[in-house]
C-alpha positions in Angstrom: 0.0 0.0 0.0 1.2 3.5 -0.8 0.1 7.0 -0.8 1.1 10.6 -1.0 0.0 14.2 -0.6 1.4 17.1 -2.7 0.9 20.8 -2.7 1.9 22.5 -6.0 2.0 26.2 -6.2 3.9 28.6 -8.6 3.5 32.3 -9.3 4.8 34.9 -11.6 4.9 38.7 -11.5 5.5 40.7 -14.7 6.9 44.3 -14.2 6.3 46.8 -16.8 8.9 49.1 -18.3 6.6 52.0 -17.5 6.8 52.6 -13.7 3.4 54.2 -13.7 1.8 51.0 -14.8 0.8 48.3 -12.4 2.7 45.0 -12.0 0.8 41.9 -13.2 0.6 39.0 -10.8 -0.7 35.5 -11.6 -0.5 31.9 -10.5 1.0 29.6 -13.0 0.3 26.6 -10.7 -2.9 27.5 -8.7 -2.1 25.8 -5.5 -3.1 22.3 -6.6 -3.5 19.7 -3.8 -2.9 16.1 -5.0 -3.9 13.1 -2.9 -3.2 9.5 -4.0 -3.8 6.2 -2.2 -3.1 2.8 -4.0 -2.7 -0.9 -3.7 0.0 -2.9 -5.5 -0.1 -6.7 -5.8 2.5 -9.0 -7.3 2.8 -12.8 -7.6 5.4 -15.0 -9.3 4.3 -18.5 -10.0 6.9 -21.2 -10.8 5.3 -23.4 -13.4 8.4 -25.7 -13.6 12.2 -25.6 -13.1 12.5 -23.7 -16.4 9.3 -21.7 -16.5 7.6 -19.0 -14.4 4.8 -16.6 -14.7 4.9 -13.1 -13.0 1.7 -11.1 -12.6 1.3 -7.7 -11.1 -1.4 -5.1 -10.8 -2.3 -1.9 -9.0 -5.5 0.1 -8.2 -5.4 3.6 -6.9 -7.5 6.7 -6.1 -6.2 10.1 -7.3 -7.7 13.4 -6.4 -6.7 16.9 -7.5 -8.2 20.0 -5.8 -7.5 23.7 -6.7 -7.3 25.6 -3.4 -6.6 29.1 -4.8 -9.8 30.8 -5.9 -7.9 33.4 -8.0 -6.0 30.7 -9.8 -9.2 28.8 -10.4 -10.9 31.9 -11.9 -7.9 32.4 -14.2 -8.2 28.9 -15.7 -12.0 29.3 -16.0 -11.3 31.8 -18.7 -10.5 28.9 -20.9 -12.7 26.3 -19.1 -15.8 28.1 -17.8 -17.4 24.8 -16.5 -14.2 23.8 -14.7 -14.8 22.4 -11.2 -12.3 23.0 -8.3 -11.9 19.1 -7.7 -11.2 16.1 -9.9 -11.3 12.5 -8.7 -9.9 9.6 -10.7 -9.3 5.9 -10.4 -6.1 4.5 -11.8 -5.4 0.8 -12.6 -2.8 -1.4 -14.2 -2.1 -5.1 -14.8 0.9 -6.8 -16.3 1.7 -10.5 -16.9 5.2 -11.7 -17.8 6.2 -15.2 -18.9 9.8 -16.3 -18.4 11.6 -19.4 -19.8 15.1 -20.4 -19.2 17.0 -23.4 -20.5 20.8 -23.9 -20.3 22.5 -20.7 -21.5 19.3 -19.2 -23.0 16.8 -16.9 -21.3 13.5 -15.8 -22.9 10.6 -13.7 -21.6 7.5 -12.3 -23.1 4.9 -10.0 -21.6 2.2 -7.4 -22.0 0.6 -4.8 -19.8 -2.1 -2.1 -19.4 -1.7 1.0 -17.3 -3.3 4.4 -16.7 -1.9 7.7 -15.4 -3.5 10.9 -14.3 -2.4 14.2 -16.0 0.4 16.0 -14.2 -0.2 19.3 -12.4 1.3 21.1 -15.4 -0.8 19.2 -17.9 -4.0 19.7 -15.9 -3.6 23.2 -14.3 -0.8 25.2 -15.8 -1.6 28.8 -16.6 0.9 30.4 -19.0 3.7 28.5 -17.2 7.0 28.9 -19.3 9.1 26.0 -20.4 12.5 27.2 -21.1 13.5 24.0 -22.8 11.3 24.6 -25.9 10.5 28.4 -25.2 6.7 28.0 -25.0 4.2 29.1 -22.5 1.9 26.3 -21.5 -1.8 26.1 -20.5 -3.2 23.1 -18.9 -6.5 21.3 -19.4 -8.4 20.1 -16.3 -10.8 18.1 -18.5 -8.2 15.6 -19.7 -9.0 12.0 -19.1 -6.5 9.4 -18.0 -3.7 8.5 -20.4 -3.7 4.8 -21.2 -0.9 2.5 -22.2 -1.0 -1.0 -23.9 2.4 -2.7 -24.0 3.9 -5.7 -25.5 7.5 -6.8 -25.0 10.0 -9.6 -25.3 13.6 -10.3 -24.0 16.1 -12.8 -25.4 19.4 -13.3 -23.8 22.3 -15.7 -24.2 25.1 -16.0 -21.6 28.2 -18.2 -21.4 31.6 -17.7 -19.7 32.9 -15.7 -22.6 29.8 -14.2 -24.3 26.8 -12.3 -23.0 24.4 -11.0 -25.6 20.7 -10.0 -25.8 17.9 -8.2 -27.6 15.0 -6.4 -25.8 12.0 -4.9 -27.6 8.9 -3.0 -26.3 6.0 -1.5 -28.3 3.5 0.8 -26.8 0.0 1.8 -28.0 -1.0 5.0 -26.0 -4.7 5.9 -26.2 -5.6 9.4 -25.0 -1.9 10.5 -25.3 -1.4 13.8 -23.5 0.9 16.4 -25.2 1.2 20.2 -25.6 -0.2 21.4 -29.0 0.9 24.8 -30.3 -2.1 27.3 -30.6 -1.4 30.1 -33.0 -4.5 32.1 -31.8 -2.9 32.8 -28.3 -0.2 35.4 -27.6 2.5 34.4 -25.1 2.9 36.1 -21.8 6.6 35.6 -21.5 8.9 37.9 -23.4 10.8 36.0 -26.1 8.6 32.9 -26.0 8.1 31.1 -29.2 4.3 30.7 -28.7 1.7 29.0 -26.5 0.9 25.3 -26.2 -2.3 23.9 -24.8 -2.4 20.4 -23.4 -4.7 18.1 -25.4 -5.3 14.5 -25.9 -4.5 12.7 -29.2 -6.6 9.7 -30.1 -3.5 7.6 -29.7 0.3 7.5 -30.2 2.7 4.8 -30.9 6.1 4.2 -29.4 8.8 1.6 -30.0 12.0 1.0 -28.0 14.7 -1.7 -28.7 18.2 -2.5 -27.6 20.9 -4.9 -28.5 23.9 -5.8 -26.2 27.0 -7.9 -26.9 29.8 -8.5 -24.4 32.8 -10.7 -25.1 35.6 -11.7 -22.8 38.7 -12.5 -24.9 40.7 -13.9 -22.0 41.4 -13.1 -18.3 42.7 -9.6 -19.1 40.7 -8.2 -22.2 36.9 -7.7 -22.5 34.7 -5.8 -24.9 31.2 -4.5 -24.3 28.9 -2.8 -26.8 25.2 -1.6 -26.9 22.9 -0.2 -29.4 19.5 1.5 -28.7 16.8 2.7 -31.0 13.5 4.4 -30.4 10.6 5.5 -32.7 7.4 7.4 -32.0 4.5 8.7 -34.1 1.3 10.5 -33.0 -2.1 9.8 -34.5 -1.5 12.2 -37.5 1.8 10.3 -38.3 3.9 13.3 -36.9 7.1 12.4 -35.0 6.8 12.5 -31.3 9.2 14.9 -29.5 12.0 13.7 -27.2 12.5 10.5 -29.1 16.2 9.5 -29.0 18.0 8.8 -32.3 20.1 5.7 -32.6 22.4 5.5 -29.6 25.6 3.4 -29.3 28.4 2.8 -26.9 31.4 0.5 -26.9 34.3 -0.1 -24.6 37.4 -2.1 -24.4 38.8 -3.0 -20.9 42.2 -4.4 -20.0 42.9 -5.5 -16.3 45.9 -7.3 -15.0 47.0 -7.6 -11.4 47.0 -4.0 -10.1 46.8 -2.2 -13.5 43.6 -1.4 -15.4 42.7 0.7 -18.4 39.6 1.4 -20.4 38.8 3.0 -23.8 35.2 3.8 -24.6 33.2 5.6 -27.2 29.6 6.6 -27.2 27.4 8.7 -29.4 24.2 9.4 -31.3 23.4 9.2 -35.0 21.9 12.3 -36.6 18.4 13.0 -35.3 16.3 12.5 -38.4 12.9 11.8 -36.8 12.6 15.1 -34.9 9.4 17.0 -34.5 9.2 20.6 -35.9 5.4 20.7 -35.2 6.1 20.3 -31.4 8.8 22.9 -31.4 11.7 20.5 -31.6 14.8 21.1 -33.8 17.3 18.6 -35.3 20.5 17.6 -33.5 23.5 16.3 -35.5 25.5 13.1 -34.9 28.4 12.9 -32.6 31.0 10.5 -31.2 32.8 11.0 -27.9 36.0 9.1 -26.9 37.0 8.6 -23.3 40.2 7.1 -21.9 41.1 6.1 -18.3 44.1 4.4 -16.6 44.3 3.2 -13.0 46.7 1.4 -10.7 46.2 0.0 -7.2 48.9 0.4 -4.5 48.7 -1.9 -1.5 50.1 -1.7 2.0 49.1 -4.6 4.1 45.3 -4.3 4.3 45.2 -0.7 2.9 44.6 0.1 -0.8 45.0 3.3 -2.8 43.5 3.3 -6.2 44.8 6.0 -8.5 42.7 6.6 -11.5 43.3 9.2 -14.2 41.6 9.9 -17.5 40.4 12.1 -20.2 36.7 12.6 -21.0 35.8 13.9 -24.5 39.4 13.3 -25.7 39.1 15.2 -29.0 37.2 18.1 -27.4 34.2 17.5 -29.6 31.5 20.2 -29.7 28.1 18.5 -29.3 24.7 18.5 -27.7 22.1 15.8 -27.4 18.4 15.8 -28.2 17.5 16.4 -24.5 19.7 19.4 -23.9 18.3 22.7 -22.8 18.2 25.0 -26.0 21.0 22.9 -27.5 23.5 24.2 -25.1 26.7 22.2 -25.7 27.9 19.6 -23.2 31.4 19.5 -21.5 34.5 19.6 -23.7 37.8 17.9 -22.9 38.0 17.2 -19.2 41.1 15.7 -17.5 40.7 14.2 -14.0 42.5 12.3 -11.4 40.8 10.3 -8.6 42.2 8.9 -5.4 40.3 6.2 -3.6 41.8 5.0 -0.3 40.2 2.0 1.6 41.2 0.1 4.8 
């Protein structure tokens, strides 16, 4: 059993350039009180020595109440019939079948879940998001967002090889997202526009990953991983914040007290970005890191000295999640000392 109580309040004051004019005050979160109480159940059934079935589910009561009358009246400009309280029931269920034989592991599952709109999605009033430079207006009439999932996982593991593929597909009815509204003027100076939270009839999301690890001998090992995601809304537009192809690979050498590691990670060019939702394209990048370490021993004491270079070639880059495409850290040289008794 679990529960929580939150109070969410945010405010903004806009000061005019003319000192004879009055300042403008408003609540961007109108003192929303959120109460949740829920019950979660899980059971794992061993069907045989190689097969099992895991089932979990939850049921909860979710309540939002707007406690500030001025903030409520502000939102009623857009939603005249809006009530000050909203009650919801949230439920989820997920079965997962697992099978293991010798060096192979296989699982397949599905799930259904619901979530309530967040405070911003339901009750924001011209709250500014500095990531995409839009003012946002919530929608208290949103229904629960649903999620129908299917997934599978295949893994193979021996003394030298460890590899696997995971795949998840989501069908999301009543998908909640901010939609630009060209009829509204932003409050924030420099904002790109105004978005109102609405619900699409559905959205689709796919996430997959591939991992391959190989141990050459007692000293050398190689690890690599690829991840790919894809998302579309009901109008076949790209969803925002969907990662392009990601990859990372590293080679490790460890013998006695000496260890070193060389790794590379990066993204492919973000081709499936979403201009409609205010997202821009980010280029591809590859970052190389190098580290070297040595352990000194005195009786039972150990001192690990580790030095390295991050972003070895001082690459200029930003990722699809970075605020206003501000670049990430350039070349960074570090030394770590770790002493243990």
